[in-house]
N, C-alpha and C positions, 0 to 999 in steps of 0.2 A: 780484257775483251774476250768474250766467249765465242769461239769459232765452231760452227756446226756445219756438217756436210749432210745434205739431203740427197739420197740416191734415188733418182726417178723424178721426172718433171711432169707427170700426169697430175690429175686433180689432187690426189692424196698428198703427193710431194709438195705441190704448190700451196695447198692449204696448210701444211705443216710449216713451210717457210713463212707464210703470212702470219700464222699464230705466233711464231717465234719473234718476229720483229715488231709485232703490235703489242706484245705484253709489256708490262711496266715493272715487273718484279726484278728483272735482271737487265740492267742497262748495258748498252754497247754490244748487243749480239750481232754477229755477222754470219750470213748464211751463204754457202755455195750450193747451188742446185746442180747436181751432176746427172748426166744422162748419156747412155750408150749411143743414142742417135744424135745427129747434129741439129735436130728440130725438137722444140719443146711440145708440151701439151699431151703426150701419151695417147690414151685411147680417145681423147676428144679429137685429135688429129687423125689417128689411125684406126679408130674403131667405130665412131659415129658415122652412120651412112651419109654419103655426100649430098643426098637430096633432103636431109634433115637439117636445113640451114639454121633453124631457130636454136637447136641444141648446140650446133657447132659455133654459134655466136658466143657461147660461153668463153671462147678463147679471149674475148675482149676483157673480161674480168680477170682471167688468169694472166693475161699480158700485163695488166696494170700492177700485179704483184711482182712479176719478174723485172719490171722497170724500176722498182724501189731501189734506191741507192745502197741500201743495206743488204741487198740480195744480188748474187752474181750467178748468171747462167753459164754453165760449162758443159757444152755438148760434145759429142764425139769422144767421150771418156767412159771406157768400159771398166766397171768395178768388178773385181773377182777374177780378172784375167791375169796373165803373166806380168803385165806392166804395172798393174795396180791391185795387189791382193787386198782383201778386206783388212788384214792385220796392218798393212802399211797405211791404209786410210785412217785407221784409228790412231796411228802415230802422228798424223798431220793435223787432226782436228780434235777438239775437246769432246765432241759427241758426233755420232753418225746416226741418222734416221733413214732406215731402208724402206723405200716405198716402191718395190719392184713388181707389184701386181701378181697376176696369175697367168703365165704365158702358155700353158699347155692345155689342150682340150681333152675332154674325156672321150674314150672310145666306146663303141657299142659292144665289143667283145663277142662278135658273131662271125661265122665263117664268111669269107669273101671280102673282108674289109681291106684286103691288100690288092684288090682288083683296080685296074686303071679306071679313072672316073669317079673314084670314091675319095672324098676329101673331108676335112673338117670345115665347118662354117668359118672358123677362125682364119684358116688359110684363104678362103674366098674373100672374106672381109678385108684381110691384109692386102690382097691383090687389087681389089677395086678401090681401096683407100690409098694406094701408092706407097705402102711400106717397103723400104729398100731391101728387106730380106725376103719378100714374097716371091714365090715361084709363079710363073705365068700360067694362065688357064687357057685351054683350047676348047671351045664349045662347038667345033665343027662336027657335024653328025649328031648333035644332041637335040633330040626332039622332045624328050620327057625328062624332067628332073624331079627327084624326091628329096625333100628337106625333112630330116628326122628331128623333131623337137617342137615344142609349143611355147616358146618364149619370144621375147622381142628380137633377139638375134635371128631366130628362125624366120620371123616375119620380115626382118630387114633383107635377108638374102633372097627370100621368095619375091619380095617387091622389086629388088634390083634386077633379078632375072626376068621378071615379067614387064617391067616398065619400058616404055618406048624411049629410044635414043633422044628425040627432041626434048624430052623432059629431063634428060641427064646432061645434055650439052651445057646448060648454064651452071653446072656444078664444077667442083675442082677435081673431078675424077680424072686420073691420068689418061692421056690420049690413047695409049695402047689398049687399056682396058675398055675404053669407050668403043674403040674399033672392033674388038672381039664381040662385044655385046651387040653392036650394030649389025654384024654379019651373022648373028645367031639365027638358026632356024627353029629355035625352041617354041613349042606349042603348049605344053602343059607343065604346070608346077604343082606338085602335091605335097602338102605338109602333113606329116604323120605323127600322131600322138598315141601313146599306149594307154593313156587314161582319158577321162571324159572332158567335155568342154568346160565344166564348172571348175576343173582343176588346172586349166591352162594358165600359164604364167604371163602371157602377153597382156599389154594394156589395151584398153578399148580404143584409145586414139589411134594406135598403130594398127589394130585390127580393122577399124573402119576405113583406114586409108587404103587397104587392099581393095575395097569395094568402090573406090573412086578413080582407079587407074584407067586412063583412056584406052579403049580397045581391049579391056581385060574383063573376063567373066569370073566373078568370085562366087564359089559354090560351097555348100555344106550338105551333108547327107541327113535328111530328116530322120531316117531309121537309126542312125548312129547317135544323133542328139537325143532321141527318145530313150536310149539305153541309160542315160545319165539320170540318176534318181532325182536330181534337182530339176530336170526338165519334166519329169512325169508327176512330181508331187509339188503342188503350189506351196505347201508349208515348208518343204525343204528349200525351194527356190527363195522364199522370203528370208530364210536364215543365212543365205549366202552374203558375202561382202558385196557392196554396191558395184564394184568393178566387175565381179563375176556375173552379176545379174545383167549388167549392160552388155557384157560379151555374149551372153545367151540370147539377148534380144537381137543383136546383130546377126548372129549365126542362124537364128530362126528365120530372119528376113531373107537371108541368102538361100536357105533351103526351100522357102516358099516361092521365091521369085522365078519367073520364066528365064530361060537362057538369054543372055544379052545378045541382041542381033548384031551381026557383023564383027563379033569379037575375034581378034587374031590370036589371043592367048587366053588360057584359063588358069585360075588358082583354085585348088580344091583343098579344103581342110577336112582331114579324115581323123576320126577318133576311135579309140578302143582297137587299135591295130599295133601290134608289137613286132618290129622287124626281128626275124630269127635267122635269116640267111640272105646274103647278097649273091645273086646268080650271075655267072659270067657268060659272055657271048664270044663272038669272033675277036681274035687278037688280044684276048685276056681282058677285055673291057666289060664293065658291069652292064647288064641288060635288063635286070629286074630286081625288085626287092620282094622277098617272100615274107609275108606277115602272118602272124597268128591273131585271130580275133580274140580279144579279151572281153571281160565283163566285170562289173563291180563285184567285189568280194564281201561287201557289207561292212568292211572295217576301214574304209577309206582308200583301199588299194584296188588292185585288179587281179584276176586269175585268168589263166589260159582256158580256152574252150575246146581246143583240139581241132578247130577248123582254120583253114588257111586260104590266103589268096595272094596273087602276085600283082605287083604294080610295075608297069614298064618304067624303066629309068636308064638312060645312058649317063646320067650324072646323079650322084648321091652326095648330099652334104649333111653331115651330122652336126647337130647343135644341141648337145645334151650336157653342157656345163664345162667349166674350166677347172684347172688345178694349178696351184703354185708349183714352182720348180726350185730345186735347191740352188743356193748361191754359194759357191766355194768359200769356205771359211765361216759360214754361219750354220748354227744348228738347224735341223729341219725335222718336222714331224710328217713322215710319209703318209700316215693315216688321214691327216686333215689337210695336207698340202700347205701348211703354214709354218712359220717360225715360232717356236715356243716363246711365250712372253707372259709377263704379268703387268697389266695396264700399260702395255706398249714397251716395257723393258724386256730386252732379249734375255732369255733364261738359258744358262749353260750349267749343266750338272746340278740342276735344282736350285740354282741361285741366279739372281739378276746380274748380268754382265755390265760392269760400269761403262757408261758411255755408248752403249749400243741399244738402238730402239727400232721399232717397226711401226708402220701405219699402212692403212689400205688393205687390199686383198691379201697380201702376204701375212698380214696380222690376223684378219678375221675370216678369211676365205672369200670366195667370189660371190658376195651377197650385197644387196642394196643397189641404190642408184648413185649417180654422180654426187648428189648432195649428201649421201651417207658418209662420204669421205671427210666431210668437214668436222663433225663431232668426233669421229674416229681419230683424226689428226690432233684435235684439241686435247683429247685424253692423253695421247702420247706425249705431246708437248708439255702438258701439266706434269707428267712424271719426270720429264727431262729437267724442267725448271726446279722441281723439288731437289734434284740431284746437282743443280748447277754449282752450288758452293764448292763441293768436293771436286767436281769436274774442272772448274776454273783454276784450281790449285795445281793441276798437272801441267808441267812445262810442255809447250809445243813450239815448233819452229815458227818463223815469221809467216809470210804469205805462202799458203800451200800451193798456189799456182806455180810457183817457181819449182817446187819439187815435182809436181805433175809433169811439167815440161822437161825437166831434167831426166825423168824416167822414160822419155820417148813419146809421151802422149802429145797430141796436137788438139788442144781444146778449141771448140768453136764457142766464142763468146757472143754476147748479145748483138754486136754489129755484124758478126758473121751470119747469125740467124736472120737479121734484117736484110742482108744481101741475098739469102735464099728466098725470102719473101718477094723481093724485087725481081729476082730471076724467074720465079713462078708467075708473077704478074706479066712479065715480058713474054714468057712462053705462051700464056693465054692469049695475049694480043696477037701474037704471030699466027695463032690457030683460029682467030676470030672468036675466041671464047673469053670468059673471065679468067681469073687466076687458075692455073692448072698445075697440079702437083708434079714435082720432079720425083720419079719413082725408083731411082737407083742411087747406089752409093757414089759412084764417080761423079754423077751430075750434082748431087748434093754437096759433095766436098769441093768440087770446082766452083760452085756458086758461092760457097762460104769463103773462098780464097785459099783453100788448102791444096789445090792441084799444083 
């Protein structure tokens, strides 16, 4: 029997586990899916916005994989810590596949980033998604927010900030986060991008959604759109990918539309503005974002123009990308934020390390969509299966679960996760809502029966 540990229960980890048990070349494979959290599904649970229920429904297919009798979920197990070093994990399993994602956000690298009220979009998403490590947000006194970035995560946080509480109550958003948003006096949300609309990374579906929010006026600046060569030149526009052309159509419509009557909040998309400094106000809190106007440089990038403007903001959320973080015991390429590998095989000292593999963002960097993880995982599993003969000859102890428990770990198995699900459904009923996430470690552990 070939025993494999998959570290991480997000899509990349679950797809890797699925590929391992569905292949036919190596019979008798058994997979343990380990996760630091007591809940599975990774960014599908803790990254997908709560009001995007269609995407979150992916948990149904992920769930069916984890219910396979050849796969065992072991949550509340931290790999790389004092109780379970990576070297010890390799002693317990014939092979280990690390699918640990990219947990750190990129910074802007400008003065004022340490001011109160300046956060990563990652931290904000974790808070409203109920991640047990997330710090609480306080939006008291926040009237204007600036979101730096032009991708789908930036669109998500702008939408959650602007969206009305009645639209969020049916979601699984934690009650404390819902209460903070309900009491917010926020009036304006501004998304800022240093390049033009034709280079934005958000998808048209998510962009259009901003224009359908009840009581929200979605705006774009016609003069800024006109700076984009693709807007001024029909031939250049025709050469754009279809998604970029659709985005331009949506933004042109917003720029030409009259202000929405009776709107309580506004979302503005601003282009060719590069934040250069975050300005502080009373009590060390951010009060404005100083931006330099940029312009196309003719080479696909932008150049500074030497003109500046300030955007009011008591809250700044940066959404400019993610980076992988080192896992103790694994090699790490700081330049790419990934683990060095060859077709998924971890590379140490220029050579493939027997029995160690990577998949997902820690393998390829934070690129692609959820579905991109499937072929990525299959490539890694293909490499593992090619090595399976030599790996299976290495002696390993019996059931690794016994060793994990002997080391002082308290794994949450599948029934424990089902108990968390039941507790969240009961919490929702008590609040007059549907299932509501438990957002803290003590609550999750108690629900799983570890208290």
